[in-house]
ZADO-1210 file (C-alpha; in nm, 4 decimals, padded with zeros to 6 digits):
<atoms>
<atom x="04.6874" y="00.8764" z="08.3008" code="MET" pos="1"/>
<atom x="05.0615" y="00.9247" z="08.2770" code="THR" pos="2"/>
<atom x="05.2717" y="00.6100" z="08.2927" code="ARG" pos="3"/>
<atom x="05.6154" y="00.6253" z="08.4540" code="PRO" pos="4"/>
<atom x="05.9045" y="00.5579" z="08.2199" code="LEU" pos="5"/>
<atom x="06.1206" y="00.3858" z="08.4781" code="THR" pos="6"/>
<atom x="06.1716" y="00.0130" z="08.4147" code="PRO" pos="7"/>
<atom x="05.9576" y="-00.2274" z="08.6153" code="ALA" pos="8"/>
<atom x="05.9447" y="-00.6056" z="08.5846" code="ARG" pos="9"/>
<atom x="05.6282" y="-00.7085" z="08.4026" code="THR" pos="10"/>
<atom x="05.4988" y="-01.0633" z="08.4469" code="THR" pos="11"/>
<atom x="05.3823" y="-01.2746" z="08.1542" code="LEU" pos="12"/>
<atom x="05.0192" y="-01.2371" z="08.2576" code="ALA" pos="13"/>
<atom x="05.0469" y="-00.8597" z="08.2872" code="ALA" pos="14"/>
<atom x="05.2254" y="-00.8297" z="07.9554" code="TRP" pos="15"/>
<atom x="04.9776" y="-01.0470" z="07.7688" code="LEU" pos="16"/>
<atom x="04.6759" y="-00.8706" z="07.9131" code="SER" pos="17"/>
<atom x="04.8196" y="-00.5297" z="07.8269" code="ALA" pos="18"/>
<atom x="04.9819" y="-00.5891" z="07.4893" code="SER" pos="19"/>
<atom x="04.8213" y="-00.4609" z="07.1681" code="VAL" pos="20"/>
<atom x="05.0137" y="-00.7188" z="06.9801" code="ILE" pos="21"/>
<atom x="04.8392" y="-01.0547" z="07.0122" code="GLY" pos="22"/>
<atom x="04.8958" y="-01.4049" z="06.8875" code="CYS" pos="23"/>
<atom x="04.8033" y="-01.6287" z="06.5998" code="VAL" pos="24"/>
<atom x="04.6785" y="-01.9621" z="06.7380" code="ALA" pos="25"/>
<atom x="04.6602" y="-02.2402" z="06.4824" code="LEU" pos="26"/>
<atom x="04.4367" y="-02.5397" z="06.5282" code="LEU" pos="27"/>
<atom x="04.4726" y="-02.8205" z="06.2746" code="GLY" pos="28"/>
<atom x="04.5784" y="-03.1787" z="06.2260" code="SER" pos="29"/>
<atom x="04.8652" y="-03.3746" z="06.0812" code="THR" pos="30"/>
<atom x="05.0600" y="-03.2422" z="05.7828" code="ALA" pos="31"/>
<atom x="05.0318" y="-03.5645" z="05.5860" code="SER" pos="32"/>
<atom x="04.6583" y="-03.6246" z="05.6260" code="ALA" pos="33"/>
<atom x="04.4422" y="-03.3526" z="05.7781" code="PRO" pos="34"/>
<atom x="04.1716" y="-03.5031" z="05.9970" code="ALA" pos="35"/>
<atom x="03.9543" y="-03.1942" z="06.0455" code="HIS" pos="36"/>
<atom x="03.9352" y="-02.8289" z="05.9568" code="ALA" pos="37"/>
<atom x="04.0897" y="-02.5897" z="06.2077" code="GLY" pos="38"/>
<atom x="04.0593" y="-02.2162" z="06.2659" code="GLN" pos="39"/>
<atom x="04.3393" y="-01.9629" z="06.2773" code="VAL" pos="40"/>
<atom x="04.2969" y="-01.6857" z="06.5342" code="VAL" pos="41"/>
<atom x="04.4838" y="-01.3734" z="06.4188" code="VAL" pos="42"/>
<atom x="04.5358" y="-01.0794" z="06.6484" code="SER" pos="43"/>
<atom x="04.3610" y="-00.7716" z="06.5075" code="HIS" pos="44"/>
<atom x="04.2731" y="-00.9658" z="06.1934" code="TYR" pos="45"/>
<atom x="04.0793" y="-00.7494" z="05.9461" code="ALA" pos="46"/>
<atom x="04.2118" y="-00.4471" z="06.1368" code="GLU" pos="47"/>
<atom x="04.5942" y="-00.4361" z="06.1186" code="LEU" pos="48"/>
<atom x="04.8356" y="-00.5738" z="05.8599" code="MET" pos="49"/>
<atom x="05.0019" y="-00.8551" z="06.0560" code="TYR" pos="50"/>
<atom x="04.7542" y="-01.1096" z="05.9205" code="GLY" pos="51"/>
<atom x="04.7817" y="-01.0327" z="05.5479" code="ALA" pos="52"/>
<atom x="04.9938" y="-01.3409" z="05.4611" code="PRO" pos="53"/>
<atom x="04.7441" y="-01.5609" z="05.6450" code="TRP" pos="54"/>
<atom x="04.4565" y="-01.4123" z="05.4452" code="ALA" pos="55"/>
<atom x="04.6418" y="-01.4875" z="05.1210" code="ILE" pos="56"/>
<atom x="04.7308" y="-01.8393" z="05.2351" code="ALA" pos="57"/>
<atom x="04.3668" y="-01.9155" z="05.3119" code="LEU" pos="58"/>
<atom x="04.2344" y="-01.7622" z="04.9896" code="ASP" pos="59"/>
<atom x="04.4876" y="-01.9459" z="04.7734" code="GLN" pos="60"/>
<atom x="04.4536" y="-02.2820" z="04.9474" code="GLY" pos="61"/>
<atom x="04.8120" y="-02.2914" z="05.0723" code="TYR" pos="62"/>
<atom x="04.7228" y="-02.4466" z="05.4074" code="PHE" pos="63"/>
<atom x="04.5602" y="-02.7438" z="05.2391" code="LYS" pos="64"/>
<atom x="04.8450" y="-02.7646" z="04.9894" code="LYS" pos="65"/>
<atom x="05.0929" y="-02.7915" z="05.2762" code="ARG" pos="66"/>
<atom x="04.8749" y="-03.0423" z="05.4634" code="GLY" pos="67"/>
<atom x="04.7028" y="-02.8212" z="05.7224" code="VAL" pos="68"/>
<atom x="04.3253" y="-02.7886" z="05.6805" code="ASP" pos="69"/>
<atom x="04.2347" y="-02.4373" z="05.7977" code="VAL" pos="70"/>
<atom x="03.8689" y="-02.3433" z="05.7584" code="SER" pos="71"/>
<atom x="03.8646" y="-01.9811" z="05.8769" code="ALA" pos="72"/>
<atom x="04.0581" y="-01.6877" z="06.0190" code="LEU" pos="73"/>
<atom x="03.9213" y="-01.5390" z="06.3402" code="LEU" pos="74"/>
<atom x="04.0073" y="-01.2017" z="06.4875" code="SER" pos="75"/>
<atom x="04.1448" y="-01.1698" z="06.8403" code="SER" pos="76"/>
<atom x="04.2616" y="-00.8857" z="07.0613" code="ASP" pos="77"/>
<atom x="04.5281" y="-01.1134" z="07.2073" code="GLY" pos="78"/>
<atom x="04.5752" y="-01.1438" z="07.5805" code="GLY" pos="79"/>
<atom x="04.6938" y="-01.4121" z="07.8176" code="GLY" pos="80"/>
<atom x="04.4222" y="-01.6571" z="07.7117" code="THR" pos="81"/>
<atom x="04.5767" y="-01.6874" z="07.3641" code="THR" pos="82"/>
<atom x="04.9018" y="-01.8347" z="07.4934" code="ILE" pos="83"/>
<atom x="04.7128" y="-02.0616" z="07.7318" code="ARG" pos="84"/>
<atom x="04.4797" y="-02.1808" z="07.4558" code="ASN" pos="85"/>
<atom x="04.7749" y="-02.2372" z="07.2242" code="MET" pos="86"/>
<atom x="04.9540" y="-02.4490" z="07.4824" code="MET" pos="87"/>
<atom x="04.6401" y="-02.6569" z="07.5389" code="ALA" pos="88"/>
<atom x="04.5544" y="-02.7049" z="07.1711" code="SER" pos="89"/>
<atom x="04.6310" y="-02.9990" z="06.9440" code="ASP" pos="90"/>
<atom x="04.8698" y="-02.7782" z="06.7483" code="MET" pos="91"/>
<atom x="05.0522" y="-02.5483" z="06.9911" code="PRO" pos="92"/>
<atom x="05.2058" y="-02.3061" z="06.7408" code="TYR" pos="93"/>
<atom x="05.1432" y="-01.9312" z="06.7488" code="THR" pos="94"/>
<atom x="05.2647" y="-01.6128" z="06.5837" code="GLU" pos="95"/>
<atom x="05.3080" y="-01.3545" z="06.8552" code="THR" pos="96"/>
<atom x="05.5038" y="-01.0519" z="06.9652" code="ALA" pos="97"/>
<atom x="05.8691" y="-01.1225" z="07.0367" code="LEU" pos="98"/>
<atom x="05.8185" y="-00.9595" z="07.3745" code="SER" pos="99"/>
<atom x="05.5361" y="-01.1984" z="07.4606" code="ALA" pos="100"/>
<atom x="05.7404" y="-01.4980" z="07.3497" code="ALA" pos="101"/>
<atom x="06.0427" y="-01.3954" z="07.5565" code="LEU" pos="102"/>
<atom x="05.8300" y="-01.3222" z="07.8628" code="SER" pos="103"/>
<atom x="05.6610" y="-01.6618" z="07.8328" code="ALA" pos="104"/>
<atom x="05.9919" y="-01.8434" z="07.7967" code="ILE" pos="105"/>
<atom x="06.1474" y="-01.6442" z="08.0807" code="HIS" pos="106"/>
<atom x="05.8526" y="-01.7372" z="08.3021" code="ASP" pos="107"/>
<atom x="05.9131" y="-02.1049" z="08.2343" code="GLY" pos="108"/>
<atom x="05.6751" y="-02.2011" z="07.9538" code="LEU" pos="109"/>
<atom x="05.7967" y="-02.4787" z="07.7233" code="ASP" pos="110"/>
<atom x="05.8292" y="-02.2721" z="07.4039" code="LEU" pos="111"/>
<atom x="06.0763" y="-02.2210" z="07.1225" code="LYS" pos="112"/>
<atom x="06.0939" y="-01.9388" z="06.8701" code="ILE" pos="113"/>
<atom x="06.0940" y="-02.1087" z="06.5278" code="VAL" pos="114"/>
<atom x="06.0464" y="-01.8432" z="06.2577" code="ASP" pos="115"/>
<atom x="06.0385" y="-01.4712" z="06.1944" code="GLY" pos="116"/>
<atom x="05.7216" y="-01.2902" z="06.0890" code="ALA" pos="117"/>
<atom x="05.7607" y="-00.9112" z="06.1107" code="VAL" pos="118"/>
<atom x="06.1137" y="-00.7755" z="06.1459" code="ASN" pos="119"/>
<atom x="06.0401" y="-00.4049" z="06.1174" code="THR" pos="120"/>
<atom x="05.8171" y="-00.1365" z="06.2688" code="ALA" pos="121"/>
<atom x="05.7380" y="00.0182" z="05.9294" code="ALA" pos="122"/>
<atom x="05.3664" y="00.0135" z="06.0106" code="ASP" pos="123"/>
<atom x="05.3931" y="00.2428" z="06.3162" code="LEU" pos="124"/>
<atom x="05.3812" y="00.6237" z="06.2938" code="VAL" pos="125"/>
<atom x="05.2931" y="00.9120" z="06.5236" code="TRP" pos="126"/>
<atom x="05.0643" y="01.1700" z="06.3684" code="VAL" pos="127"/>
<atom x="04.9637" y="01.5272" z="06.4391" code="VAL" pos="128"/>
<atom x="04.6838" y="01.7476" z="06.3133" code="LYS" pos="129"/>
<atom x="04.7662" y="01.9126" z="05.9787" code="PRO" pos="130"/>
<atom x="04.7996" y="02.2595" z="06.1349" code="ASN" pos="131"/>
<atom x="05.0229" y="02.1450" z="06.4214" code="SER" pos="132"/>
<atom x="05.3395" y="02.3528" z="06.4702" code="PRO" pos="133"/>
<atom x="05.5353" y="02.0328" z="06.5392" code="LEU" pos="134"/>
<atom x="05.7602" y="01.9373" z="06.2474" code="LYS" pos="135"/>
<atom x="05.9562" y="01.6334" z="06.3659" code="ASN" pos="136"/>
<atom x="06.0271" y="01.4091" z="06.6631" code="ILE" pos="137"/>
<atom x="06.2702" y="01.6612" z="06.8131" code="HIS" pos="138"/>
<atom x="05.9840" y="01.9023" z="06.8701" code="ASP" pos="139"/>
<atom x="05.8230" y="01.6671" z="07.1235" code="LEU" pos="140"/>
<atom x="06.0262" y="01.7861" z="07.4221" code="ALA" pos="141"/>
<atom x="05.7785" y="01.9375" z="07.6652" code="GLY" pos="142"/>
<atom x="05.4811" y="01.7894" z="07.4774" code="LYS" pos="143"/>
<atom x="05.2248" y="01.5128" z="07.5374" code="LYS" pos="144"/>
<atom x="05.2024" y="01.2021" z="07.3198" code="ILE" pos="145"/>
<atom x="04.9647" y="00.9092" z="07.3341" code="ALA" pos="146"/>
<atom x="05.0318" y="00.5387" z="07.3415" code="TYR" pos="147"/>
<atom x="04.7880" y="00.2522" z="07.3911" code="THR" pos="148"/>
<atom x="04.8655" y="00.0420" z="07.6972" code="ARG" pos="149"/>
<atom x="05.1517" y="-00.0249" z="07.9348" code="ALA" pos="150"/>
<atom x="05.4071" y="-00.2628" z="07.7820" code="SER" pos="151"/>
<atom x="05.2438" y="-00.2271" z="07.4385" code="SER" pos="152"/>
<atom x="05.4332" y="-00.1880" z="07.1144" code="THR" pos="153"/>
<atom x="05.3301" y="00.1776" z="07.1011" code="THR" pos="154"/>
<atom x="05.4857" y="00.2430" z="07.4424" code="GLN" pos="155"/>
<atom x="05.7981" y="00.0367" z="07.3847" code="ILE" pos="156"/>
<atom x="05.8752" y="00.1640" z="07.0341" code="LEU" pos="157"/>
<atom x="05.7647" y="00.5167" z="07.1145" code="GLY" pos="158"/>
<atom x="06.0167" y="00.5244" z="07.3986" code="LEU" pos="159"/>
<atom x="06.2847" y="00.3602" z="07.1803" code="ALA" pos="160"/>
<atom x="06.2249" y="00.6097" z="06.8982" code="ALA" pos="161"/>
<atom x="06.2646" y="00.9060" z="07.1345" code="LEU" pos="162"/>
<atom x="06.5926" y="00.7674" z="07.2632" code="GLN" pos="163"/>
<atom x="06.7164" y="00.6882" z="06.9115" code="ALA" pos="164"/>
<atom x="06.6478" y="01.0490" z="06.8129" code="ALA" pos="165"/>
<atom x="06.8280" y="01.1784" z="07.1249" code="ASN" pos="166"/>
<atom x="06.5072" y="01.3187" z="07.2703" code="VAL" pos="167"/>
<atom x="06.5083" y="01.2832" z="07.6499" code="ASP" pos="168"/>
<atom x="06.2021" y="01.0671" z="07.7284" code="PRO" pos="169"/>
<atom x="06.1731" y="01.2291" z="08.0718" code="SER" pos="170"/>
<atom x="06.0871" y="01.5555" z="07.8962" code="LYS" pos="171"/>
<atom x="05.7964" y="01.3964" z="07.7049" code="VAL" pos="172"/>
<atom x="05.4688" y="01.3142" z="07.8793" code="THR" pos="173"/>
<atom x="05.3418" y="00.9765" z="07.7543" code="MET" pos="174"/>
<atom x="04.9720" y="00.9090" z="07.8155" code="LEU" pos="175"/>
<atom x="04.8142" y="00.5629" z="07.8091" code="SER" pos="176"/>
<atom x="04.4795" y="00.5959" z="07.6287" code="LEU" pos="177"/>
<atom x="04.3870" y="00.2310" z="07.5797" code="GLY" pos="178"/>
<atom x="04.3452" y="00.2087" z="07.2021" code="THR" pos="179"/>
<atom x="04.4597" y="00.3684" z="06.8785" code="ILE" pos="180"/>
<atom x="04.1159" y="00.5275" z="06.8549" code="GLY" pos="181"/>
<atom x="04.1481" y="00.6687" z="07.2046" code="GLY" pos="182"/>
<atom x="04.4724" y="00.8388" z="07.1126" code="GLY" pos="183"/>
<atom x="04.3261" y="00.9885" z="06.7958" code="LEU" pos="184"/>
<atom x="04.0245" y="01.1188" z="06.9860" code="THR" pos="185"/>
<atom x="04.2570" y="01.2831" z="07.2379" code="ALA" pos="186"/>
<atom x="04.4542" y="01.4332" z="06.9480" code="LEU" pos="187"/>
<atom x="04.1364" y="01.5692" z="06.7903" code="ASP" pos="188"/>
<atom x="04.0359" y="01.7253" z="07.1226" code="GLN" pos="189"/>
<atom x="04.3792" y="01.8761" z="07.1875" code="GLY" pos="190"/>
<atom x="04.4508" y="01.6584" z="07.4912" code="ALA" pos="191"/>
<atom x="04.7734" y="01.5274" z="07.3329" code="VAL" pos="192"/>
<atom x="05.0081" y="01.6695" z="07.0719" code="ASP" pos="193"/>
<atom x="05.0713" y="01.3449" z="06.8808" code="ALA" pos="194"/>
<atom x="04.9139" y="01.0005" z="06.8654" code="ALA" pos="195"/>
<atom x="05.0183" y="00.6619" z="06.7207" code="PRO" pos="196"/>
<atom x="04.8670" y="00.4954" z="06.4172" code="GLU" pos="197"/>
<atom x="04.9278" y="00.1545" z="06.2596" code="LEU" pos="198"/>
<atom x="04.8612" y="00.0476" z="05.9034" code="GLU" pos="199"/>
<atom x="04.6151" y="00.0371" z="05.7369" code="PRO" pos="200"/>
<atom x="04.4494" y="00.2805" z="05.9807" code="THR" pos="201"/>
<atom x="04.6955" y="00.5551" z="05.8887" code="TYR" pos="202"/>
<atom x="04.6444" y="00.5148" z="05.5136" code="SER" pos="203"/>
<atom x="04.2702" y="00.5220" z="05.5723" code="ARG" pos="204"/>
<atom x="04.3110" y="00.8532" z="05.7642" code="ASN" pos="205"/>
<atom x="04.5922" y="00.9991" z="05.5519" code="ALA" pos="206"/>
<atom x="04.3918" y="01.3085" z="05.4580" code="ALA" pos="207"/>
<atom x="04.3038" y="01.3850" z="05.8194" code="LYS" pos="208"/>
<atom x="04.6441" y="01.3695" z="05.9886" code="TYR" pos="209"/>
<atom x="05.0097" y="01.4438" z="05.9120" code="ARG" pos="210"/>
<atom x="05.2938" y="01.2089" z="06.0012" code="VAL" pos="211"/>
<atom x="05.5245" y="01.3601" z="06.2606" code="LEU" pos="212"/>
<atom x="05.7631" y="01.0664" z="06.2588" code="PHE" pos="213"/>
<atom x="05.7742" y="00.7041" z="06.1548" code="ALA" pos="214"/>
<atom x="05.9544" y="00.4670" z="06.3880" code="VAL" pos="215"/>
<atom x="06.1359" y="00.3106" z="06.0925" code="SER" pos="216"/>
<atom x="06.2737" y="00.6529" z="05.9932" code="ASP" pos="217"/>
<atom x="06.4398" y="00.7262" z="06.3270" code="VAL" pos="218"/>
<atom x="06.5772" y="00.3847" z="06.4281" code="MET" pos="219"/>
<atom x="06.7010" y="00.0614" z="06.2649" code="PRO" pos="220"/>
<atom x="06.4606" y="-00.2319" z="06.2149" code="PRO" pos="221"/>
<atom x="06.3268" y="-00.4024" z="06.5265" code="VAL" pos="222"/>
<atom x="06.1472" y="-00.7355" z="06.5307" code="THR" pos="223"/>
<atom x="05.7785" y="-00.7283" z="06.6239" code="GLN" pos="224"/>
<atom x="05.6457" y="-01.0795" z="06.5543" code="HIS" pos="225"/>
<atom x="05.7910" y="-01.4301" z="06.5612" code="VAL" pos="226"/>
<atom x="05.6534" y="-01.7818" z="06.5308" code="GLY" pos="227"/>
<atom x="05.6516" y="-01.9773" z="06.8562" code="VAL" pos="228"/>
<atom x="05.5802" y="-02.3425" z="06.9264" code="VAL" pos="229"/>
<atom x="05.5742" y="-02.5837" z="07.2170" code="SER" pos="230"/>
<atom x="05.9127" y="-02.7553" z="07.2325" code="GLU" pos="231"/>
<atom x="05.7401" y="-03.0898" z="07.2901" code="LYS" pos="232"/>
<atom x="05.5174" y="-03.0424" z="06.9838" code="PHE" pos="233"/>
<atom x="05.8152" y="-02.9399" z="06.7716" code="LEU" pos="234"/>
<atom x="06.0001" y="-03.2585" z="06.8643" code="LYS" pos="235"/>
<atom x="05.6981" y="-03.4848" z="06.8123" code="GLU" pos="236"/>
<atom x="05.5438" y="-03.3197" z="06.5040" code="HIS" pos="237"/>
<atom x="05.8167" y="-03.1310" z="06.3158" code="PRO" pos="238"/>
<atom x="05.6421" y="-03.1779" z="05.9799" code="ASP" pos="239"/>
<atom x="05.3323" y="-02.9942" z="06.1003" code="GLN" pos="240"/>
<atom x="05.5371" y="-02.6980" z="06.2202" code="VAL" pos="241"/>
<atom x="05.7221" y="-02.6907" z="05.8877" code="LYS" pos="242"/>
<atom x="05.3899" y="-02.7005" z="05.6999" code="ALA" pos="243"/>
<atom x="05.2538" y="-02.3982" z="05.8861" code="LEU" pos="244"/>
<atom x="05.5705" y="-02.1979" z="05.8229" code="ILE" pos="245"/>
<atom x="05.5665" y="-02.2941" z="05.4545" code="LEU" pos="246"/>
<atom x="05.1977" y="-02.2009" z="05.4076" code="ALA" pos="247"/>
<atom x="05.2613" y="-01.8552" z="05.5498" code="ARG" pos="248"/>
<atom x="05.5744" y="-01.8219" z="05.3337" code="ARG" pos="249"/>
<atom x="05.3636" y="-01.9105" z="05.0287" code="ASP" pos="250"/>
<atom x="05.1350" y="-01.6221" z="05.1240" code="GLY" pos="251"/>
<atom x="05.4262" y="-01.3768" z="05.1458" code="VAL" pos="252"/>
<atom x="05.5665" y="-01.4978" z="04.8124" code="ASP" pos="253"/>
<atom x="05.2257" y="-01.4530" z="04.6470" code="PHE" pos="254"/>
<atom x="05.2077" y="-01.0964" z="04.7793" code="MET" pos="255"/>
<atom x="05.5423" y="-01.0184" z="04.6179" code="LYS" pos="256"/>
<atom x="05.4587" y="-01.1818" z="04.2852" code="ALA" pos="257"/>
<atom x="05.0988" y="-01.0612" z="04.2515" code="HIS" pos="258"/>
<atom x="05.0638" y="-00.7355" z="04.4489" code="PRO" pos="259"/>
<atom x="04.7453" y="-00.6125" z="04.2827" code="ASP" pos="260"/>
<atom x="04.5684" y="-00.9448" z="04.3328" code="GLN" pos="261"/>
<atom x="04.6984" y="-00.9630" z="04.6892" code="ALA" pos="262"/>
<atom x="04.5614" y="-00.6148" z="04.7638" code="ILE" pos="263"/>
<atom x="04.2183" y="-00.7209" z="04.6376" code="ALA" pos="264"/>
<atom x="04.2250" y="-01.0363" z="04.8501" code="ILE" pos="265"/>
<atom x="04.3299" y="-00.8509" z="05.1658" code="VAL" pos="266"/>
<atom x="04.0790" y="-00.5696" z="05.1077" code="ALA" pos="267"/>
<atom x="03.7989" y="-00.8254" z="05.0736" code="LYS" pos="268"/>
<atom x="03.9128" y="-01.0247" z="05.3765" code="ALA" pos="269"/>
<atom x="03.9443" y="-00.7055" z="05.5817" code="TYR" pos="270"/>
<atom x="03.6185" y="-00.5581" z="05.4458" code="ASP" pos="271"/>
<atom x="03.8008" y="-00.2321" z="05.3690" code="MET" pos="272"/>
<atom x="03.8160" y="-00.0093" z="05.0601" code="PRO" pos="273"/>
<atom x="04.0938" y="-00.1186" z="04.8270" code="ALA" pos="274"/>
<atom x="04.2488" y="00.2309" z="04.8142" code="GLY" pos="275"/>
<atom x="04.3749" y="00.2568" z="05.1737" code="PRO" pos="276"/>
<atom x="04.4742" y="-00.1102" z="05.1747" code="VAL" pos="277"/>
<atom x="04.6764" y="-00.0546" z="04.8573" code="ALA" pos="278"/>
<atom x="04.8580" y="00.2436" z="05.0088" code="LEU" pos="279"/>
<atom x="04.9446" y="00.0494" z="05.3247" code="ALA" pos="280"/>
<atom x="05.0318" y="-00.2673" z="05.1335" code="PHE" pos="281"/>
<atom x="05.2702" y="-00.0986" z="04.8921" code="LYS" pos="282"/>
<atom x="05.4448" y="00.0967" z="05.1684" code="ARG" pos="283"/>
<atom x="05.4941" y="-00.2126" z="05.3810" code="LEU" pos="284"/>
<atom x="05.6065" y="-00.4278" z="05.0881" code="MET" pos="285"/>
<atom x="05.8730" y="-00.1685" z="05.0054" code="ALA" pos="286"/>
<atom x="05.9936" y="-00.1915" z="05.3654" code="ALA" pos="287"/>
<atom x="06.0100" y="-00.5749" z="05.3582" code="ASN" pos="288"/>
<atom x="05.7600" y="-00.5746" z="05.6418" code="TYR" pos="289"/>
<atom x="05.6590" y="-00.9420" z="05.6155" code="TRP" pos="290"/>
<atom x="05.9411" y="-01.1918" z="05.6602" code="SER" pos="291"/>
<atom x="05.9202" y="-01.5228" z="05.4733" code="GLU" pos="292"/>
<atom x="06.0310" y="-01.6803" z="05.7979" code="GLY" pos="293"/>
<atom x="06.3954" y="-01.5841" z="05.8369" code="LYS" pos="294"/>
<atom x="06.4894" y="-01.4550" z="06.1789" code="LEU" pos="295"/>
<atom x="06.6728" y="-01.1204" z="06.1909" code="ASP" pos="296"/>
<atom x="06.8869" y="-01.1510" z="06.5033" code="TYR" pos="297"/>
<atom x="07.0165" y="-00.7941" z="06.4878" code="ALA" pos="298"/>
<atom x="06.6578" y="-00.6652" z="06.4780" code="ALA" pos="299"/>
<atom x="06.5689" y="-00.9019" z="06.7617" code="MET" pos="300"/>
<atom x="06.8603" y="-00.7724" z="06.9704" code="ASP" pos="301"/>
<atom x="06.7397" y="-00.4152" z="06.9215" code="ARG" pos="302"/>
<atom x="06.3903" y="-00.5147" z="07.0272" code="ALA" pos="303"/>
<atom x="06.5238" y="-00.6714" z="07.3466" code="VAL" pos="304"/>
<atom x="06.7101" y="-00.3521" z="07.4369" code="VAL" pos="305"/>
<atom x="06.3863" y="-00.1579" z="07.3950" code="GLY" pos="306"/>
<atom x="06.1935" y="-00.4104" z="07.6023" code="LEU" pos="307"/>
<atom x="06.4527" y="-00.3898" z="07.8777" code="HIS" pos="308"/>
<atom x="06.4542" y="-00.0102" z="07.8858" code="VAL" pos="309"/>
<atom x="06.0731" y="-00.0045" z="07.8975" code="ALA" pos="310"/>
<atom x="06.0757" y="-00.2513" z="08.1863" code="GLY" pos="311"/>
<atom x="05.8973" y="-00.5289" z="07.9953" code="VAL" pos="312"/>
<atom x="06.1903" y="-00.7715" z="07.9988" code="TYR" pos="313"/>
<atom x="06.4495" y="-00.8082" z="08.2758" code="PRO" pos="314"/>
<atom x="06.7558" y="-00.8570" z="08.0539" code="ASP" pos="315"/>
<atom x="06.9133" y="-00.6316" z="07.7915" code="ALA" pos="316"/>
<atom x="07.0531" y="-00.9263" z="07.5969" code="LYS" pos="317"/>
<atom x="06.9231" y="-01.2740" z="07.5093" code="VAL" pos="318"/>
<atom x="07.1210" y="-01.5882" z="07.4275" code="ASP" pos="319"/>
<atom x="06.9204" y="-01.6827" z="07.1181" code="TRP" pos="320"/>
<atom x="07.0684" y="-02.0322" z="07.1042" code="SER" pos="321"/>
<atom x="06.8662" y="-02.1117" z="07.4180" code="LYS" pos="322"/>
<atom x="06.5287" y="-01.9851" z="07.2946" code="VAL" pos="323"/>
<atom x="06.5425" y="-02.0363" z="06.9153" code="VAL" pos="324"/>
<atom x="06.5164" y="-02.3615" z="06.7166" code="ASP" pos="325"/>
<atom x="06.5532" y="-02.3161" z="06.3385" code="GLU" pos="326"/>
<atom x="06.5023" y="-02.6814" z="06.2514" code="SER" pos="327"/>
<atom x="06.1516" y="-02.6228" z="06.1097" code="ALA" pos="328"/>
<atom x="06.2682" y="-02.3465" z="05.8757" code="LEU" pos="329"/>
<atom x="06.3424" y="-02.4214" z="05.5101" code="PRO" pos="330"/>
<atom x="06.7178" y="-02.4594" z="05.4645" code="ALA" pos="331"/>
<atom x="06.7527" y="-02.1355" z="05.2685" code="ASP" pos="332"/>
<atom x="06.6020" y="-01.9348" z="05.5556" code="LEU" pos="333"/>
<atom x="06.8240" y="-02.0693" z="05.8310" code="ARG" pos="334"/>
<atom x="07.1077" y="-01.8618" z="05.9695" code="THR" pos="335"/>
<atom x="07.3732" y="-01.8963" z="06.2359" code="ALA" pos="336"/>
<atom x="07.2688" y="-01.7514" z="06.5737" code="LYS" pos="337"/>
</atoms>
């Protein structure tokens, strides 16, 4: 069905139940002496590329090195239960969409943004069939394009990309089709003219579809994921929060230093052929897709504007000093807000 493009206030529960970007809930023990093995729940793990640094960190033993005993990575589709489970856990830290974090904080949850995770949308493209007459984003006026769910990244960034390219969104019919697969099926059947894909799905289907536009080619970087923690937990257990951030940073650093080995590790963890993973990995590495933890406030500001226009967030600007705490970041990754 067609979703209206006019802004409408979305509650935290509605956003979390609709979002295709989920959370990473970490369950562990103290940084100095782990008491038991925990499990890390990664949204779309073994499906999309958000979780690659976590896969490397687990494979290379970085969690244990930093004092957090993580036994496994579990996949999750996200949703409101992830935030609730995170808040109720022994270690209430999560990596989640910036939009979800801001909605939670706006709705009164005791959270602070503590690190950056993904500060670009380099993984998101809209594709067409190879014989499509459409050549670029400007050809979408009067056409139908798919997105996944209301308030999802594909809706928010699809709308933002149209505006950035000076394409009037009111002249484009945007259809909510539930999943990436639903959009591709509609594209195959001719029900829509373009559909979104995320890495490594696009690289796996590269021979079947043609990229119409990449979000990162038509607009500046926008933040997708950030690390979020309970303010109470941050004050009482700062070393544990620092350890989690450092373990993930170790994973990102390993990916930069040993790309071929990292590709093999991710391909095995994701149970995917190494070829498509390598294509996606190399493209995203070139785009600095995975942050070591530094927060990009300009990219965060752009994301907030997009969230506001899409009706996901009530304000067009955020005072980051009220929602961000950089104290758990390594000194070299901190920056003035």
